[in-house]
N, C-alpha and C positions, 0 to 999 in steps of 0.2 A: 154141868149142863141146866142148872137153874139159871146161868146168865143168858141162855139163848132167847130170843125174841119168841112169845106164845100166848095163845089167846089168855084172857083174864079169866081163870078158874082158880078155886082153893087147892092150895097145894098143902101137904103135911110132910114135915122131914124129922127124922130124928139125928140129934149131932151128938155124938160122946163128949160127954164134961171135960175131957183131957184128951190131948193128941197123943199120938202112938209113939213118936220120936221126939228125937232134940238134936241140937247143932252142937257139935262139941262136947263138952262134958254137963250141959244143960244149964247153964249157968246164964243168968239174965243180966248180966253186966259184960261190959267189953274187956274189963279189965279181968274177970275172972275166966271166960274163953280164952282171951290170948295168954295168960298163964298157963292154963291147961296145956295149950299148944305147944308152949315153950317148953313144958316138963315132957310132955310127949315126944318133940323133936328133939331134944337131950337123950332123953330113953333109946331112941332110933339111931342116932349115931353111935351110941354106944353099944348097941348091938353091932350095927354096922362094922364097927371097928374090932369087937371081938371076934365078928364070923371072918374077915379078910386078915386079920393081922395086920392091919395098916391103921395110920392115924387120918380119922376123917374131923378132927377138932376145927379144920382149916373152914370146915362149909360155911359159907354166908347165913346168917340165920335172919339179917336184916334186910333180905332182898324183896324188893318192893314193899316198904311197910304202907304204903297206902293200899294196897291190895288187901293187906292181912288188917286193916284198922276198919276197910270197907266191910270185910267178913265180919270181923268182930261185930261191927254196930248191926248188920244184917242179921246174924245168927241170935242177937240178945232180943231182937223185936220178935224173931220166929219162936224162941224159948218162952218169951212171955204168951204169945200167941196160944203155944202149945199147951201152956198151964190153962190156959183158959178158954178153952176150943170153940167150945160152942158159945160162947160171950163173941167170939172171934168172927164165927162163922155168920151168926147173926146180925152180927153189928154189919158187914159186908154184905149182906143181902138187904136190910135194910138201907145202906149207902148205895147201892146198884136200882133201889127202887122196888 
């Protein structure tokens, strides 16, 4: 809402020091996020195999790796911003003018 064009008047906001949620396991590195997703994927495949008594080990876990890399890059940035939420919001407001 603060990004909308308004008259120039004093504004006061309160922003929490840290954010409420994280992407993946909350890691701030691409490798950490991707490793956690790999572990989660392996666990889900094992659960599916046990539930159906079928072998799901053939599932292609490297499908569209560029999408996963993009998710990891953006997710790590979001996690850093959530750890310094107040700083991130204030920096964004300053950047917006």
